[in-house]
N, C-alpha and C positions, 0 to 999 in steps of 0.2 A: 758770787762775786767774781769779777774778771779784772785782771791787771795787765797793763801793757807798758813797756818801756819805750820812751820816745825822746826826741830832741826838739827843744823849743826853737821854732823858726821865726817867731814874732811875738813881741809883748806890746800891748797897746791899751789905751783907755777907750772903752766902747763909747760911741757917740751918744747913746740914749741916757746914760747916767754917769756923768763924769765925777760925781762926788766921792763915792767909795768903791767903785768897781774897777777891776783890772781884768784883762783878757789875755789869753795865751793861745797861740796856734802851735800845735805839737804834731810833728811828723812821726808816725809809727809804721810798723810793717803792714798794718791794716789800712793805712791812709792817714790823712790829716784830720785832726780833731781840733775844735775850738771850744775852749772852756772859759766861761765868765764867772767870776766870784767876787764876793766882797773882799776888799784888800785887807790882808792880815799881816801880822809880823812874820809868819812863816812864808807866805807866798811872795812877800816883798823881797825875799832873798833869791827868787828865781829869775834868771836872766836869759837873754837870747843865747843859744848854743849850749845851754845846760842840758844834762840828761835828767829826765824826770820819770816818775812813775804815775801813770793814770790808773785810778781805781774806779771801777764801775760797780754800782750796787743798785738793786731793786728793792725798795722798802715800801711796803704797803701798796704795791702797784705803781710806784713812782720811781723813775730813773734818776740816779744821782751819779755825778762824776767828780772825783777829787783829784787834785794834782799835788805832788810833793817832789822834792829833790830826791833823786835815786841814789841810794847807797849800795855799793857792790855787795851782792849776795842777798839783797832784800827781797827779790822775787823768787818764790819757790816754783820751779818748773819741773 
C-alpha cells in the first residue's frame, strides 16, 4: 500500500457517466493524479484546494486508488 498527500486542483463530473460519478485532479509531490469514483457521502465533502490522502492498493493484481480528506498525522512516514 502506498499513500500520498496532495491538494485538490479540480473537482468535476466526468463526461462519460454524469449520473453517479465525480472526478478529482490532485497535485502531489509525484505529479498530478486523476481519480474517478462513485459519488458518496464521504467524497461529496471534498472540495477544490482541500488537502487529501490518496491511497494506492494492489488487490489480486488490480490497482485501486482511494481519496479521503487528510487529517493531520494520518500518514505514517
